[in-house]
C-alpha positions in Angstrom: 130.8 95.5 11.0 128.4 92.6 10.7 129.7 89.2 9.6 128.3 87.2 6.7 128.7 83.9 8.6 127.4 84.5 12.1 125.9 87.2 14.3 128.1 88.4 17.1 125.2 90.4 18.4 123.1 87.3 18.8 125.9 85.5 20.5 126.3 88.3 23.0 122.6 88.3 23.7 122.5 84.6 24.3 125.7 84.4 26.4 125.4 87.5 28.5 121.8 88.8 28.4 120.1 85.4 28.6 122.5 82.7 30.0 124.7 85.1 32.0 127.8 83.1 31.4 129.9 86.0 33.0 128.5 84.7 36.4 130.6 81.5 35.9 133.7 83.5 36.7 132.7 83.4 40.4 133.4 79.6 40.3 136.9 78.4 41.2 137.5 76.7 37.9 136.9 79.9 35.9 138.0 82.5 38.5 141.0 83.6 36.3 138.6 84.6 33.6 136.3 87.6 33.0 133.9 88.7 30.4 136.9 90.4 28.7 138.7 87.1 28.3 135.5 85.4 27.1 135.1 88.1 24.5 138.8 87.8 23.5 138.4 84.1 22.8 135.2 84.6 20.8 136.9 87.5 18.8 139.9 85.3 18.2 137.7 82.6 16.8 135.9 85.0 14.6 139.1 86.5 13.2 140.9 83.2 12.4 137.7 81.6 11.0 137.1 84.6 8.7 140.7 85.0 7.5 141.9 81.4 7.4 138.9 79.1 7.2 136.3 80.9 5.1 138.5 81.8 2.1 139.1 78.1 1.1 135.5 76.8 1.8 134.6 76.8 -1.9 138.0 75.6 -3.0 137.9 72.6 -0.6 134.5 71.7 -2.0 135.6 71.7 -5.6 139.0 70.1 -4.8 137.9 67.2 -2.5 140.5 64.9 -0.9 142.0 62.3 -3.2 143.9 59.1 -2.4 147.3 59.0 -4.1 148.7 55.8 -5.6 151.0 55.4 -2.6 148.1 55.4 -0.2 148.6 59.0 1.1 145.9 61.7 1.0 146.1 64.8 -1.2 144.4 67.9 0.3 144.6 71.5 -0.7 147.3 73.3 1.3 145.0 75.9 2.7 143.4 73.3 5.0 146.7 72.6 6.8 147.5 76.3 7.0 144.1 77.0 8.6 144.4 74.1 11.1 147.9 75.1 12.1 146.6 78.5 13.0 143.8 76.9 15.0 146.3 74.8 16.9 148.8 77.6 17.5 146.0 79.7 19.0 145.6 77.1 21.7 141.9 76.6 20.8 142.0 72.8 21.0 142.9 73.1 24.7 140.3 75.8 25.4 138.2 73.9 28.0 141.0 71.7 29.4 142.8 71.9 32.8 145.6 74.3 33.1 147.7 71.3 34.3 147.3 69.9 30.7 148.1 73.2 29.1 144.5 74.2 28.8 142.7 77.5 29.3 139.9 76.3 31.6 137.3 78.1 29.6 133.6 77.3 30.1 132.2 75.0 27.5 129.6 77.5 26.5 132.3 80.1 25.7 134.5 77.7 23.9 131.7 76.4 21.7 130.7 80.0 20.9 134.2 80.6 19.6 134.2 77.2 17.7 130.9 78.2 16.0 132.7 80.7 13.9 134.9 77.9 12.4 131.9 75.7 11.8 130.0 78.5 10.1 133.0 79.5 8.0 134.0 76.0 6.8 132.2 72.9 8.1 134.6 70.5 6.4 137.9 71.9 7.8 136.4 72.5 11.2 135.5 68.8 11.5 139.2 67.9 12.3 139.5 69.9 15.5 135.9 69.2 16.6 136.5 65.5 16.6 140.0 65.9 18.2 138.5 67.9 21.1 135.9 65.3 21.7 138.5 62.5 21.5 140.7 64.4 23.9 137.9 64.9 26.4 137.3 61.1 26.5 141.0 60.5 27.1 141.1 63.1 29.8 138.3 61.3 31.6 139.3 57.7 31.1 142.9 57.3 29.9 145.9 56.3 32.0 148.5 58.9 33.0 151.0 57.5 30.4 148.3 57.6 27.7 147.5 61.2 28.6 151.2 62.1 28.2 151.7 60.2 25.0 148.5 61.1 23.1 146.4 63.7 24.9 149.0 66.4 25.4 150.1 66.4 21.7 146.5 66.7 20.7 145.9 69.7 22.9 149.0 71.3 21.3 147.6 70.7 17.8 150.3 68.2 16.8 148.0 65.2 16.7 144.4 64.8 15.6 141.9 62.3 16.8 139.0 60.2 15.4 136.3 57.8 16.6 136.1 54.4 14.9 132.8 52.7 15.5 130.9 51.9 12.3 131.8 48.9 10.1 130.8 48.4 6.4 128.4 45.6 7.1 126.9 47.0 10.3 126.5 50.8 9.9 125.1 52.2 13.1 124.4 48.8 14.6 127.2 48.4 17.1 125.9 45.0 18.2 127.2 43.7 15.0 130.8 45.0 15.3 133.3 42.3 14.3 136.6 44.1 14.9 138.6 42.0 17.3 141.4 42.8 19.8 143.6 40.0 21.3 145.9 40.5 24.3 149.5 40.3 23.2 150.9 39.5 26.6 152.9 42.7 26.9 150.1 45.0 27.9 149.2 45.8 24.4 146.5 44.3 22.1 146.5 43.3 18.4 143.5 44.8 16.7 142.1 43.4 13.4 139.1 44.6 11.5 137.6 47.2 9.2 136.1 50.6 10.1 134.0 52.7 7.8 132.8 56.4 7.6 135.8 57.6 9.7 135.9 61.4 9.5 139.5 62.6 9.5 140.5 58.9 9.2 143.7 59.6 7.2 145.7 62.7 6.1 149.1 64.3 6.4 147.9 67.3 8.4 149.5 66.4 11.7 152.3 64.3 13.1 149.9 61.5 14.1 146.3 60.4 14.2 144.9 58.9 17.4 142.1 56.5 16.5 139.7 55.5 19.2 138.5 52.0 18.1 135.7 49.8 19.5 136.6 46.2 19.3 135.7 42.9 20.9 138.0 41.1 23.3 137.8 37.4 23.9 135.6 36.5 26.8 133.2 39.5 26.5 129.5 39.2 26.6 127.3 39.2 23.5 126.5 42.4 21.5 127.7 45.7 22.8 128.5 44.3 26.2 131.6 42.7 24.8 133.0 45.9 23.3 136.3 47.5 24.6 137.9 50.7 23.6 141.5 51.1 22.2 143.9 53.8 21.3 145.2 52.7 17.9 147.6 55.4 16.7 148.7 55.8 13.0 152.3 56.0 14.3 153.6 54.2 17.4 155.5 56.2 20.1 158.8 55.1 18.5 157.7 56.5 15.1 157.0 53.1 13.5 154.0 53.1 11.2 151.2 51.1 12.9 149.3 48.6 10.8 146.4 51.0 10.0 145.7 51.1 6.3 143.7 53.6 4.3 141.7 51.4 1.8 139.7 54.2 0.2 138.1 57.6 0.7 134.4 58.2 0.5 133.4 60.9 -1.9 130.6 62.9 -0.4 127.7 65.1 -1.4 129.0 67.9 0.8 131.3 68.6 3.7 134.1 67.6 1.3 137.0 69.3 3.0 137.2 66.5 5.7 138.5 63.2 4.7 136.1 60.3 5.2 137.8 56.9 5.2 137.5 53.2 5.0 140.3 51.8 7.3 141.8 48.4 7.7 143.4 47.5 11.1 145.9 44.8 11.0 145.7 43.6 7.4 149.5 43.2 7.2 150.2 46.2 5.1 152.4 47.6 7.8 153.5 44.7 10.0 154.7 46.0 13.3 155.3 42.7 15.2 155.4 39.0 14.7 151.8 38.8 15.7 149.2 40.0 13.1 147.3 43.1 13.9 147.6 46.8 14.6 148.9 47.6 18.0 146.3 49.0 20.3 146.3 50.2 23.9 143.3 49.5 26.1 141.5 52.5 27.5 140.2 51.8 31.0 138.8 48.3 31.6 137.9 45.6 29.1 134.2 45.3 28.1 133.4 48.9 29.1 134.2 50.4 25.7 130.8 51.6 24.8 130.4 53.3 28.2 133.6 55.2 27.5 132.7 55.9 23.9 129.4 57.5 24.9 131.4 60.2 26.6 132.6 61.2 23.1 129.4 60.3 21.2 127.2 62.5 23.3 129.6 65.4 23.0 129.8 65.0 19.3 126.0 64.8 19.0 125.7 68.2 20.5 128.5 69.4 18.2 126.7 68.0 15.2 123.7 70.1 16.2 125.9 73.1 16.5 127.5 72.7 13.1 124.1 72.2 11.6 123.1 75.4 13.3 126.2 77.3 12.1 125.8 76.2 8.5 122.1 77.1 8.6 122.8 80.4 10.2 125.3 81.3 7.5 122.7 80.5 4.8 120.2 82.6 6.6 122.5 85.6 6.7 123.4 85.3 3.1 119.7 85.0 2.1 118.9 88.0 4.2 121.6 90.1 2.5 120.5 89.0 -0.9 116.9 89.8 -0.2 117.9 93.3 0.9 119.9 94.1 -2.3 118.1 92.1 -5.0 115.2 94.1 -6.5 112.4 92.2 -8.3 108.7 92.7 -8.8 106.3 95.1 -7.1 104.7 94.9 -3.7 101.5 93.0 -3.5 98.6 95.4 -4.1 100.8 97.9 -6.0 98.5 99.8 -8.4 101.2 101.6 -10.4 102.9 99.2 -13.0 105.5 101.8 -13.8 106.8 101.9 -10.2 110.3 100.7 -9.6 111.0 97.1 -8.6 111.3 96.6 -4.8 113.9 94.6 -2.8 112.9 91.0 -2.3 112.6 91.6 1.4 109.5 93.8 0.8 107.5 90.8 -0.4 105.5 89.0 2.3 106.3 85.5 1.2 110.0 86.3 1.3 109.6 87.7 4.8 107.9 84.5 5.7 110.8 82.5 4.5 113.3 84.7 6.3 111.3 84.6 9.5 111.2 80.8 9.3 115.0 80.7 8.9 115.5 83.1 11.7 113.3 81.1 14.1 115.1 77.9 13.2 118.7 79.1 13.4 118.4 81.5 16.3 116.3 78.9 18.2 118.8 76.1 17.5 121.8 78.3 18.5 120.1 79.1 21.8 119.4 75.4 22.4 123.0 74.5 21.6 124.5 77.1 23.9 122.0 76.2 26.7 123.2 72.5 26.4 126.8 73.7 26.5 126.1 75.6 29.7 124.6 72.5 31.2 128.0 70.8 30.6 129.5 73.6 32.7 126.8 73.1 35.3 127.4 69.4 35.6 131.1 69.9 36.0 131.2 73.0 38.3 127.9 73.7 39.9 128.1 74.4 43.7 126.1 71.4 44.9 125.9 67.7 44.0 122.2 68.1 43.5 122.7 70.9 40.9 125.3 68.9 39.0 123.1 65.8 39.0 120.1 67.9 37.8 122.2 69.3 34.9 123.4 65.9 33.9 119.9 64.4 33.8 118.5 67.4 31.8 121.4 67.2 29.4 120.8 63.5 28.8 117.1 64.2 27.8 118.0 67.2 25.6 121.0 65.6 23.8 119.0 63.7 21.1 116.9 66.8 20.5 119.9 69.1 20.4 121.4 66.8 17.7 118.4 66.1 15.5 116.3 69.2 15.7 119.0 71.5 14.2 120.0 68.9 11.7 116.4 68.8 10.4 115.3 72.4 10.7 118.5 74.3 10.0 118.8 72.2 6.9 115.3 73.5 6.1 116.7 77.0 6.7 119.4 76.2 4.0 116.7 75.0 1.6 114.7 78.3 2.2 117.9 80.3 1.6 118.2 78.7 -1.8 114.5 79.6 -2.4 115.0 83.2 -1.5 117.8 83.4 -4.0 115.6 81.9 -6.6 117.3 80.4 -9.7 120.6 81.9 -8.7 120.5 80.0 -5.4 120.6 76.7 -7.3 123.9 77.6 -9.0 127.4 77.5 -7.8 127.7 81.3 -8.2 126.3 81.6 -4.7 127.3 79.8 -1.5 123.8 78.7 -0.5 123.8 75.5 -2.7 127.0 74.3 -1.1 125.7 75.1 2.4 122.7 72.9 1.8 124.9 70.1 0.7 127.3 70.5 3.6 124.4 70.5 6.1 122.6 67.4 4.7 125.1 65.1 6.4 124.1 66.2 9.9 120.8 64.4 9.7 122.8 61.1 9.4 126.0 61.9 11.2 126.3 60.5 14.8 123.0 58.7 14.6 120.1 59.3 12.3 116.8 60.9 13.3 115.5 57.3 13.7 118.2 56.5 16.2 117.8 59.7 18.1 114.0 59.1 18.2 114.5 55.6 19.7 117.0 57.1 22.2 114.6 59.8 23.3 111.4 57.8 23.5 112.9 54.4 24.2 115.4 55.5 26.9 115.6 59.1 27.9 112.1 60.0 28.8 111.5 56.8 30.7 114.9 56.4 32.5 114.8 56.6 36.3 111.1 55.9 36.2 110.5 59.0 34.1 112.7 61.4 36.1 114.3 62.8 33.0 111.0 63.8 31.3 109.6 65.1 34.6 112.7 67.3 35.0 112.3 68.7 31.5 108.6 69.4 32.3 109.4 71.1 35.6 112.1 73.2 34.0 109.7 74.4 31.3 107.1 75.0 34.0 109.5 77.3 35.8 109.8 79.4 32.7 106.0 79.6 32.3 105.7 80.6 36.0 108.2 83.5 35.4 105.9 84.7 32.6 102.9 84.6 35.0 104.9 86.5 37.6 106.2 89.2 35.3 104.5 92.1 33.6 105.0 90.4 30.2 103.2 91.5 27.1 99.8 89.9 26.4 101.2 87.9 23.5 104.0 86.5 25.7 101.5 85.4 28.3 99.5 83.8 25.4 102.6 81.9 24.3 103.2 80.6 27.8 99.7 79.2 27.9 100.1 77.5 24.5 103.4 76.1 25.6 101.9 74.8 28.8 99.2 73.0 26.8 101.8 71.5 24.5 103.8 70.2 27.4 100.7 68.6 28.9 100.1 66.8 25.5 103.7 65.7 25.4 103.5 64.0 28.8 100.1 62.5 28.0 101.3 61.1 24.7 104.3 59.6 26.3 102.1 57.8 28.8 99.8 56.6 26.1 102.6 55.3 24.0 104.1 53.3 26.9 100.7 51.9 27.9 100.5 50.1 24.6 102.2 47.0 26.1 103.9 46.5 22.7 107.3 48.0 22.3 107.1 47.7 18.5 103.9 49.9 18.5 105.3 52.3 21.2 108.5 53.0 19.2 107.0 52.7 15.7 106.7 56.5 15.3 109.5 57.6 17.6 110.9 59.9 14.9 107.6 61.8 14.9 107.8 61.9 18.7 111.3 63.3 18.5 110.2 66.0 16.1 107.1 67.0 18.1 109.1 67.0 21.4 111.8 69.1 19.7 109.3 71.7 18.6 108.0 71.9 22.2 111.5 72.3 23.5 112.2 75.0 20.9 109.0 76.8 21.8 110.3 76.9 25.4 113.7 78.2 24.2 111.9 81.0 22.3 109.9 81.9 25.4 113.1 82.1 27.4 114.6 84.4 24.8 111.4 86.5 24.9 111.8 87.0 28.6 115.3 88.1 28.1 114.1 90.9 25.7 111.5 92.1 28.2 111.6 95.9 28.5 114.2 96.3 25.8 113.7 98.4 22.7 115.4 98.4 19.3 115.5 96.5 16.0 117.4 93.5 17.4 114.9 92.9 20.2 111.9 93.5 17.9 113.5 90.9 15.5 113.6 88.4 18.4 109.9 89.0 19.2 109.0 88.6 15.5 110.8 85.3 15.3 109.2 84.1 18.5 105.8 85.1 17.1 106.4 83.2 13.9 107.4 80.1 15.8 104.3 80.1 18.0 102.0 81.0 15.1 103.4 78.7 12.4 105.6 76.0 14.0 104.2 75.0 17.4 100.8 74.3 16.0 102.3 71.6 13.8 102.7 69.4 17.0 98.9 69.0 17.4 98.3 66.5 14.5 101.6 64.8 15.4 100.4 64.2 19.0 97.0 63.0 17.6 98.7 60.4 15.4 101.0 59.3 18.3 98.0 59.0 20.7 96.2 56.7 18.2 98.9 54.1 18.5 98.9 53.9 14.8 100.2 50.5 13.4 100.7 51.5 9.8 104.5 51.1 9.8 104.3 48.1 12.0 101.8 46.1 9.9 103.1 47.0 6.4 105.0 44.1 4.9 108.2 44.4 2.9 106.8 42.7 -0.1 104.0 45.4 -0.4 106.5 48.0 -1.5 
């Protein structure tokens, strides 16, 4: 039976027919697994998500978290029940070492399982997603005692984790962080400051909350160079309440099932020592906090792209089902006014909207799983060269894998409302909530503007352009496979169009950086990000087309139709964008604030 939230058939195609994740079982880390165990974990995720997460999605939206007078958080009980089931299934520990109680699953498989939860209920799934990313950072950088005290309980589902970066006055500008940490002389620190927009920042869902907090230690350099990273738990190991205070909850447009908090650290509400401040434990070395935090931030950026994909995918499936059963109007050109109304899916404009959604969500899903496989490659590939290559390629793709789904799978949600017509704008159908839930992801973990600056300002020029060149070479290998195969004429045509788009991307990058004016170079970096993203997704669709070669049936024909739509309707959008970028346009540089 097909699911209304995600396509298992598409997951199987991407994982096994395209990415061949079953081949990972030949590597020592995954040797205890097989395709059967991979399938079992994905099936388990689908089952728990469908039975425990999806049923309260609407209820958690209409009954958002509230702060009680005593400072605790009120949530509907179904959230805890669902998260307990997630933890008891061992899914938090899916990718971790067996020595830590983990399953040592490939990241690509674990994320395929997690997608079901994100598709079923974006708000409730945010708690374990952040906890997993928090735990991955600690597994990499924490001390042995910190691992025993905080990481192991998280993997057991007993503790949840957060990331505390932003501050009310600073937003995404980490240079302006003012939270401070002072050595207490006993190996701990006293942390004081305020953090904003903390997803999962307070609740009563678990025994403890492990906050990872960026703060400045005396003697550090200016800006981000002075940041250090601290574990600041809600409760100390002896059970004492740490001086971490919930000030208020932010009430959001969507994604309401997850608390979003303003937290004070060390305001004296819960004094835990003679010295003011919340007790914090340094992770790694002083002044290297941002380096450590990027381990979590980059993981969460890919996860944000995947949750955007999952929510967009669910909207597409619901629009598709509605279009099949809702009858309205007659087919274009129908001469007989007395003929019966036809299903919406018979109308060409509805098919256009469905094809657009299909091309966005299936393309984004493929990109997210490809990036997940790159994580497995950088950790377990046979040679150092292969691991280094995977790391570099993942670095380049990360801002795209976050922002492209956040933009275009949101557009898929918008089109899902449009397919439903007036009904889609009401609460009678899920698609209006799905749009609201997905709107956050264009902001979450760095806006499009931040990702554009990262891609154009750092990623494509790092190591003297090695990252961009690797992406170009990787796409070129796909194009070469088309030339070497007996692919259909349209596939060969797509390969030629993709090759031309890649040439423009490299030429535009060179032109932008030849301006000798960083302000001009980066002025339209968001447009660069969008154009580069479309080129990457065209490559991903060409890869999927090659995986369908010689295969018949509605599923494969659907893939070919979506690829055709992307090449006919979407990739051509990059040409005027490249033209604008090549002109080194100064409109946004020269406009003055007082002209608005």
